[in-house]
C-alpha positions, -999 to 999 in steps of 0.1 A, spaced: -714 -517 105 -699 -481 101 -702 -461 131 -697 -423 130 -682 -402 158 -697 -367 166 -674 -340 178 -644 -363 186 -633 -399 194 -634 -415 227 -602 -425 245 -597 -460 236 -602 -488 248 -639 -486 255 -666 -505 272 -700 -506 253 -730 -515 275 -750 -534 253 -785 -545 271 -769 -568 298 -737 -575 278 -704 -556 279 -684 -552 246 -649 -542 249 -628 -527 220 -592 -514 218 -601 -493 186 -629 -480 164 -625 -506 139 -625 -535 165 -657 -519 182 -673 -517 147 -667 -554 141 -678 -566 174 -710 -546 169 -718 -561 137 -722 -596 154 -746 -583 180 -786 -577 176 -793 -540 185 -827 -527 193 -838 -501 168 -840 -466 180 -822 -474 211 -794 -456 230 -765 -475 246 -738 -465 271 -703 -463 261 -674 -458 288 -640 -447 276 -607 -452 293 -610 -420 312 -645 -429 325 -662 -405 304 -697 -414 294 -709 -416 257 -739 -424 240 -743 -449 210 -775 -444 191 -782 -475 171 -809 -459 147 -782 -435 132 -749 -456 142 -733 -428 158 -715 -421 191 -716 -389 208 -699 -375 241 -724 -369 268 -727 -340 292 -732 -363 323 -706 -370 350 -680 -395 344 -685 -432 356 -668 -439 391 -650 -471 397 -679 -484 417 -702 -477 389 -681 -496 364 -675 -526 388 -712 -528 395 -722 -526 358 -697 -556 352 -710 -577 383 -746 -572 371 -738 -583 335 -741 -614 314 -703 -614 311 -699 -617 348 -723 -648 349 -703 -664 318 -667 -659 334 -681 -667 368 -660 -642 385 -672 -611 402 -650 -581 408 -646 -573 443 -660 -538 455 -637 -538 485 -608 -515 486 -619 -497 455 -606 -465 470 -571 -476 472 -570 -484 434 -566 -460 406 -593 -456 381 -570 -469 352 -563 -501 372 -600 -510 376 -607 -502 340 -580 -525 329 -591 -552 354 -628 -550 340 -615 -549 305 -595 -582 310 -625 -599 326 -649 -589 297 -624 -599 272 -624 -635 287 -661 -637 279 -661 -624 244 
């Protein structure tokens, strides 16, 4: 599956929220391969979060990713998304929401990436 990026590329690695599953990718090529294995709903919009917390939209009808004008995702939002995902159920390990204020965004993002990778 070939994916087009409008305006610019996200800062990799990224996390894609596909229904109740999370898909990670360290590069655009890996993301294309992993999405090729997933059944996507036609005309759907999926959230993508890059390593800076910026929110992107993936449109399955045209296979393109575009940055949004919405606010960046917080550490808490990323943790809650992971904890509610099927990846968390499969791994059997939720990420603690305690002491998030003491952790840098980059660390929380990297921890979530590692947990999602274990379930892919």
